[in-house]
C-alpha angles and dihedrals in degrees: 000000000000126000135187118222114199116184130180121203124232109258109266095020098115094107091051090047092053092049094058100028096105091050089050093049093046090052092051088055092048110024096172132171084034118079093225124121117206109219100174132006140171146134124270114230138221103245094218104038096030090223128136114267106161147348137259119197133177109200138173121223140145096244144013088243090061091052092047091052091047092052093045089059095049116120091233090057093042091052097044098249096132121073095183136008126193123189122191135172108251140189122197110230100182130020140041094316094052117121117242108248 
């Protein structure tokens, strides 16, 4: 099952984000011990300043609980970068991740 993870940073947390960014990215590439596969990932951007202000992930996992545990262990969560995280089940309708009907 696929899920979308949408996270918004705390205002003013860009410096903290940059300090732990490489640890965050390394974990997305190797999420063990979690059984979550990251399919797509990238920062959201402030439209005016063109600076990172959040994260969008598309992941595959068996359950919502697995995704919640995966997100809870993320360096951005552990270091207080995120202000809010929303996780929703998702199905790609068009594009390379779309299921074949």
